[in-house]
C-alpha positions in Angstrom: -31.5 -18.7 8.9 -30.0 -15.2 9.5 -26.6 -14.8 7.9 -23.9 -12.4 9.1 -21.5 -10.9 6.6 -18.9 -13.5 7.2 -21.3 -16.4 6.7 -22.7 -14.9 3.5 -19.1 -14.9 2.1 -18.5 -18.5 2.9 -16.6 -17.7 6.1 -19.1 -19.0 8.6 -18.3 -21.6 11.3 -20.4 -24.0 13.3 -23.2 -26.4 12.3 -24.6 -24.1 9.5 -21.3 -23.7 7.7 -22.1 -26.4 5.1 -25.4 -24.6 4.2 -23.6 -21.3 3.5 -22.8 -20.7 -0.2 -19.2 -20.2 -1.1 -18.4 -17.1 -3.1 -15.8 -17.2 -5.8 -12.8 -15.1 -4.8 -13.1 -15.8 -1.1 -11.3 -18.6 0.6 -13.0 -21.5 2.3 -12.6 -21.6 6.1 -11.1 -23.5 7.8 -8.1 -24.1 5.6 -6.4 -27.4 5.0 -3.0 -26.9 6.5 -1.5 -23.4 7.1 0.5 -21.0 4.9 3.3 -21.0 7.5 3.6 -24.7 7.4 3.6 -24.6 3.6 6.3 -22.1 3.5 8.4 -24.0 6.0 8.0 -27.2 3.9 9.7 -25.3 1.0 13.0 -25.3 2.9 13.5 -28.9 1.9 13.5 -28.5 -1.9 15.0 -25.0 -1.7 17.3 -24.8 1.4 17.8 -21.2 2.5 21.6 -21.6 2.4 21.3 -22.0 -1.4 20.5 -18.4 -1.8 24.2 -17.5 -1.8 24.4 -19.1 -5.3 25.6 -16.8 -8.2 26.3 -18.7 -11.3 26.9 -16.5 -14.4 25.9 -18.3 -17.7 28.8 -18.8 -20.1 26.6 -17.3 -22.9 25.9 -14.1 -20.9 26.1 -11.2 -23.4 28.9 -8.7 -23.1 28.1 -5.3 -21.6 28.1 -3.4 -24.9 25.7 -6.0 -26.4 23.5 -5.9 -23.3 23.4 -2.1 -23.4 22.7 -2.0 -27.1 19.8 -4.3 -26.6 18.3 -2.3 -23.7 18.7 0.9 -25.7 16.7 -0.4 -28.6 13.6 1.9 -29.2 15.0 4.7 -27.0 15.6 8.2 -28.5 19.0 7.8 -30.2 20.2 11.3 -29.2 19.7 10.5 -25.5 21.4 7.1 -25.5 24.9 8.6 -24.9 23.5 10.4 -21.9 22.1 7.2 -20.5 25.5 5.4 -21.0 27.3 8.3 -19.4 25.1 8.2 -16.3 25.6 4.4 -16.0 29.4 4.9 -16.3 29.5 7.2 -13.3 29.9 4.4 -10.8 29.2 0.7 -10.3 26.1 1.6 -8.3 24.9 3.8 -11.1 25.6 0.9 -13.5 23.4 -1.4 -11.4 20.6 1.2 -11.4 20.5 1.1 -15.2 20.8 -2.6 -15.7 17.7 -4.2 -14.2 17.4 -6.5 -17.2 21.0 -7.7 -17.0 20.6 -8.6 -13.3 17.3 -10.4 -14.1 19.2 -12.5 -16.6 21.6 -13.4 -13.8 18.8 -14.1 -11.3 17.0 -16.4 -13.7 19.4 -19.2 -12.8 19.3 -18.7 -9.0 17.2 -20.8 -6.6 13.6 -19.7 -6.0 10.8 -21.1 -3.8 8.1 -20.6 -6.4 6.3 -18.1 -4.1 5.2 -15.3 -6.4 4.6 -11.6 -5.5 4.1 -8.3 -7.3 7.7 -7.2 -7.8 9.1 -3.7 -8.0 11.4 -5.2 -10.5 14.0 -2.6 -9.8 14.2 -2.6 -6.0 17.6 -1.0 -5.6 18.4 1.2 -2.6 17.8 4.5 -4.4 14.2 3.6 -5.4 12.7 4.2 -2.0 11.7 7.6 -0.7 9.1 10.0 0.4 6.1 11.4 -1.5 2.8 13.2 -0.6 -0.5 11.7 0.1 -3.8 13.3 -0.8 -4.1 15.2 2.5 -0.6 16.8 2.5 1.1 14.2 4.6 4.3 12.3 3.7 4.6 8.6 3.1 7.8 6.5 2.8 7.7 3.6 0.4 9.0 2.2 -2.8 8.6 4.9 -5.5 9.7 3.4 -8.9 7.6 0.8 -10.7 8.7 0.9 -14.4 9.7 -2.8 -14.2 7.0 -4.1 -12.0 5.7 -7.6 -12.7 4.6 -10.7 -10.9 7.6 -12.9 -10.1 9.7 -14.6 -7.4 10.0 -12.4 -4.3 13.7 -13.4 -4.0 14.6 -11.3 -7.0 13.6 -8.0 -5.4 15.4 -8.9 -2.1 18.6 -9.9 -3.9 18.6 -6.7 -6.0 18.1 -4.6 -2.9 20.9 -6.4 -1.0 23.4 -6.1 -3.8 22.6 -2.4 -4.4 23.3 -1.7 -0.7 26.8 -3.2 -0.9 27.5 -1.1 -4.0 26.1 2.1 -2.4 28.1 1.4 0.7 31.3 1.0 -1.3 30.7 4.2 -3.1 30.1 6.0 0.2 33.5 4.8 1.4 32.3 2.3 3.9 34.5 -0.7 4.7 33.6 -4.1 3.4 32.2 -5.4 6.7 29.8 -2.4 6.9 28.6 -3.1 3.3 28.0 -6.7 3.9 26.3 -5.9 7.2 23.9 -3.6 5.3 22.9 -6.4 3.0 22.5 -8.8 5.9 20.4 -6.3 7.9 18.1 -5.6 4.9 17.3 -9.2 4.6 16.8 -9.6 8.3 14.4 -6.7 8.4 12.5 -8.2 5.5 12.3 -11.5 7.2 11.2 -10.0 10.6 8.6 -7.7 9.0 7.1 -10.6 7.1 6.8 -12.5 10.4 5.2 -9.5 12.1 2.7 -9.0 9.3 1.8 -12.6 9.3 0.7 -12.3 12.9 -1.4 -9.2 12.5 -5.1 -9.0 11.6 -5.3 -8.8 7.8 -6.5 -5.2 7.6 -3.9 -4.0 10.0 -1.2 -5.8 8.1 -2.4 -4.4 4.8 -2.2 -0.8 5.9 1.0 -1.1 8.0 4.3 0.8 7.8 3.6 3.7 5.4 5.0 6.6 7.5 7.7 7.4 10.0 6.7 4.4 12.2 8.8 2.3 9.9 11.9 3.8 11.4 11.0 2.6 14.9 10.0 -0.8 13.6 13.3 -1.2 11.8 15.4 -0.1 14.7 16.8 2.7 12.6 16.6 5.6 15.0 20.0 6.9 13.9 18.4 7.7 10.6 15.8 10.0 12.0 17.8 13.2 11.6 18.5 12.4 7.9 14.9 11.6 7.2 13.7 14.8 8.9 16.0 16.8 6.6 14.7 14.9 3.5 11.2 15.4 4.7 11.7 19.2 5.0 13.0 19.3 1.4 10.2 17.0 0.2 7.5 19.3 1.5 8.8 22.1 -0.7 9.3 19.9 -3.7 6.0 20.7 -5.4 4.5 21.5 -8.8 4.3 25.1 -7.8 8.1 25.3 -7.0 9.0 23.5 -10.3 6.7 25.7 -12.4 8.1 28.8 -10.8 11.6 27.8 -11.9 10.8 26.1 -15.2 8.2 28.3 -16.7 7.6 32.0 -17.7 4.6 34.2 -18.0 3.2 34.7 -21.5 1.5 37.8 -22.9 -2.2 37.6 -22.4 -2.0 35.4 -19.4 -0.8 31.9 -18.6 2.6 30.4 -18.5 4.9 28.2 -20.7 8.0 26.1 -20.2 11.5 27.5 -20.8 14.2 25.5 -22.5 16.8 24.2 -20.1 18.9 21.7 -22.1 19.8 18.9 -21.9 17.1 18.1 -19.3 14.1 20.2 -20.4 13.1 21.4 -23.9 10.1 22.7 -25.6 8.5 20.6 -28.3 6.9 21.3 -31.6 3.2 22.3 -31.6 2.1 19.0 -33.1 3.9 16.9 -30.5 2.6 19.0 -27.7 -1.0 18.7 -29.1 -0.7 14.9 -29.3 0.3 14.7 -25.6 -2.5 17.2 -24.6 -5.1 15.2 -26.6 -4.0 12.0 -24.9 -5.1 13.3 -21.6 -8.7 12.6 -22.6 -7.8 8.9 -22.6 -6.0 9.3 -19.3 -9.1 10.7 -17.6 -11.0 7.5 -18.6 -8.5 5.5 -16.4 -9.2 7.5 -13.3 -11.9 7.1 -10.8 -14.9 9.2 -11.5 -14.4 11.1 -8.2 -11.2 12.6 -9.7 -12.8 14.1 -12.8 -14.3 17.2 -11.1 -10.9 18.0 -9.6 -9.0 17.8 -12.9 -11.9 19.5 -14.7 -11.0 22.7 -12.9 -7.6 22.9 -14.6 -6.7 23.9 -18.1 -3.7 22.7 -20.1 -1.2 25.5 -20.9 2.0 23.9 -22.2 3.9 20.6 -22.8 7.6 20.1 -22.7 10.0 17.1 -23.0 11.9 16.3 -19.8 14.7 13.7 -19.4 14.2 11.3 -16.6 16.4 9.1 -14.3 19.3 6.7 -15.2 17.3 3.6 -16.1 14.7 5.6 -18.1 16.9 8.0 -20.0 16.0 7.8 -23.7 12.4 7.1 -23.1 9.8 9.6 -24.1 8.7 11.7 -21.1 6.7 14.9 -21.0 5.7 17.4 -18.4 2.3 19.0 -18.8 1.5 22.4 -17.2 -2.0 22.8 -16.0 -3.3 26.0 -14.3 -6.4 26.5 -12.2 -8.6 29.7 -12.1 -6.1 31.4 -9.8 -3.1 30.5 -12.0 -1.8 28.0 -9.5 0.0 25.1 -11.3 -0.4 21.4 -11.3 2.3 19.5 -13.4 1.6 16.0 -14.7 4.3 13.7 -16.0 3.4 11.6 -19.1 6.1 9.0 -19.2 6.6 6.2 -21.8 6.0 2.7 -20.5 7.9 -0.2 -22.1 7.6 -3.9 -21.4 9.3 -4.9 -18.1 12.9 -5.8 -18.6 12.3 -8.8 -16.4 9.8 -10.5 -18.6 12.2 -12.5 -20.9 14.1 -13.9 -17.9 11.0 -14.7 -15.9 9.9 -16.9 -18.9 13.4 -18.4 -19.0 13.1 -19.2 -15.2 9.7 -20.9 -15.8 7.4 -18.2 -14.6 4.2 -17.6 -16.4 4.2 -14.1 -18.0 0.6 -13.2 -19.1 0.1 -10.9 -22.0 -0.1 -7.2 -21.1 -2.8 -5.2 -22.7 -1.2 -1.8 -22.0 2.3 -1.2 -20.4 1.2 2.0 -18.7 -1.7 0.1 -17.1 0.8 -2.6 -15.9 2.9 0.1 -14.2 0.0 1.8 -12.5 -1.7 -1.4 -11.3 1.6 -2.8 -10.1 2.3 0.4 -8.1 -1.2 0.3 -6.5 -0.7 -3.4 -5.6 2.5 -2.6 -3.7 2.0 0.8 -2.1 -0.2 1.5 0.9 -0.9 5.0 -0.4 -0.6 5.9 -4.1 -0.8 9.1 -6.1 -4.4 10.0 -6.5 -3.7 11.0 -10.1 -2.1 7.8 -11.3 -3.4 6.7 -14.7 -2.3 5.8 -18.2 -2.8 6.8 -21.8 -1.5 6.3 -25.3 0.3 8.9 -27.4 0.8 8.2 -31.1 0.5 4.5 -30.5 2.9 4.3 -27.6 1.8 3.5 -24.0 2.4 6.0 -21.2 1.9 6.2 -17.5 0.6 9.5 -16.1 1.2 10.8 -12.5 1.8 14.0 -10.6 5.2 15.5 -11.1 7.1 16.7 -8.0 4.4 15.4 -5.6 6.5 16.4 -2.5 9.0 13.7 -3.5 12.2 13.3 -1.6 14.7 10.5 -1.2 17.9 9.5 0.7 21.0 9.0 -1.5 22.3 5.8 -0.1 25.7 6.3 -1.7 26.3 9.5 0.3 25.2 8.2 3.7 27.7 8.1 6.5 29.0 4.6 7.1 27.2 4.4 10.5 23.8 5.0 8.8 23.9 2.5 5.9 22.7 -0.4 8.0 19.9 1.7 9.4 18.8 2.6 5.9 19.1 -1.0 4.9 16.7 -2.1 7.6 14.2 0.5 6.6 14.2 -0.5 3.0 14.1 -4.2 3.9 11.0 -3.6 6.0 9.3 -1.5 3.3 10.0 -4.2 0.7 8.4 -6.9 2.9 5.3 -4.7 3.4 5.0 -4.1 -0.3 5.3 -7.8 -1.2 2.8 -8.7 1.5 0.0 -7.1 -0.5 0.2 -9.8 -3.2 1.9 -12.7 -1.3 0.6 -14.1 2.0 3.2 -13.0 4.6 2.6 -16.2 6.5 3.8 -18.2 3.5 7.0 -16.2 3.1 7.6 -15.9 6.8 7.2 -19.7 7.1 10.0 -20.2 4.6 12.3 -17.4 6.0 12.0 -18.6 9.6 13.3 -17.1 12.8 17.0 -17.7 12.2 19.6 -15.8 10.2 20.3 -18.5 7.6 18.6 -16.6 4.8 20.2 -13.3 5.8 23.7 -14.9 5.7 23.1 -16.5 2.3 21.7 -13.4 0.6 24.4 -11.2 2.0 27.0 -13.5 0.5 25.2 -13.4 -2.8 25.0 -9.5 -2.6 28.8 -9.2 -2.1 29.4 -11.6 -5.0 27.0 -9.7 -7.2 28.5 -6.4 -6.3 31.9 -7.7 -7.4 30.3 -8.9 -10.6 28.8 -5.4 -11.2 32.1 -3.7 -10.6 33.6 -5.9 -13.3 30.7 -5.1 -15.6 31.2 -1.4 -14.9 34.9 -1.7 -15.7 34.0 -3.3 -19.0 31.7 -0.5 -19.8 34.4 2.1 -19.0 36.8 0.3 -21.2 34.2 0.2 -24.0 33.6 4.0 -23.7 37.3 4.8 -23.7 37.8 2.6 -26.7 35.0 4.3 -28.6 32.9 1.1 -28.8 29.9 2.9 -27.3 29.3 6.7 -27.2 28.8 8.3 -23.8 28.2 11.8 -22.5 30.2 11.8 -19.2 29.7 14.2 -16.3 26.1 15.2 -17.1 
């Protein structure tokens, strides 16, 4: 009997199907039941209207205690900078408190459908970056907290962040709530669309400007064009031109620019440089000839974004034979802040062999196109992720959008989040649960407004603690 590819993989049909061996890792066909029906059935034990629930535990830690716990293990001298950045606004506070929100989400309803989570899917963690051929992709772009868990957690964090960003931008309350509502609606409709597409088409969908058309966000086009223009110039070469200087005898080195960039002692720089050998072993062999044409010239410490301030993060300057730069970022990877609360909510949390590997694999599971130089390494016993620095990266600041654009941006981010989740969760299953109506949209929007109010109260508590000297902060940096 001749076997086609599908038959050899246990996917055959017709009278010979029983004779075709089933290959582990592939599904039997036909299925018993359908994912859509399975998702729809979950509405009975977990009604969609229940997603408006926000119940704060009585034993929830205070803000100072929560921050002190999340600051453990960070570089002490940078902790006041992190606190100062979080004190800037309620939206900034939310950006730095993924763990606190996970603690609050642990008691909320969930369907039990798992997906690879961003873990920190707030509205500022979406943006543009370059692909290997010089094009620009729009997608989620921060994965420090990535882990497998309930898809609802990412959706609710995104929705709450949009309410806070809208309030900071000066939008009225109806606009802020509408942004959360529209983000969930775009997520739901995108899941439905992906569930109807051929698998390969769905897998590779919505990684470029077409997401704007799909999300009915045409008013955002001008803003994205401006961001794209800046992103194309945001390269290693531009950063190196500003952050380095020529040295006698050839080559370049970083220049101190406190508090963000500083040179490091030779032994520390050598430890980072040596760790790149381990990093190379995490890349595909096809990348090795490319990186083999660069030489390491210098290493510096560079402070990173709000949630990561205080972690160890380095930039490594490499030059090719023409002196053209490539800058790599070697950033400390800690355990996801979500893990303790996933366990509390009854989710299995497998042991992680290397936190940098977790971040990289989570990113690749969610993005359609990822940085070709993503990898991981270990420096002096600590796990790190490695990636290109300033790889034509650009982003929209949701807190500075005009009120009329916030809902457009919300729809784009909701669609992108659905596409990312659909790589690890069957979109038919989630779409079956979400349905065609707006019941889920209404419920999560209500949750988002309530959580934004909770975050504003948390932020006020932080400001009072800073003013009262209970926790040090460097404000305005």
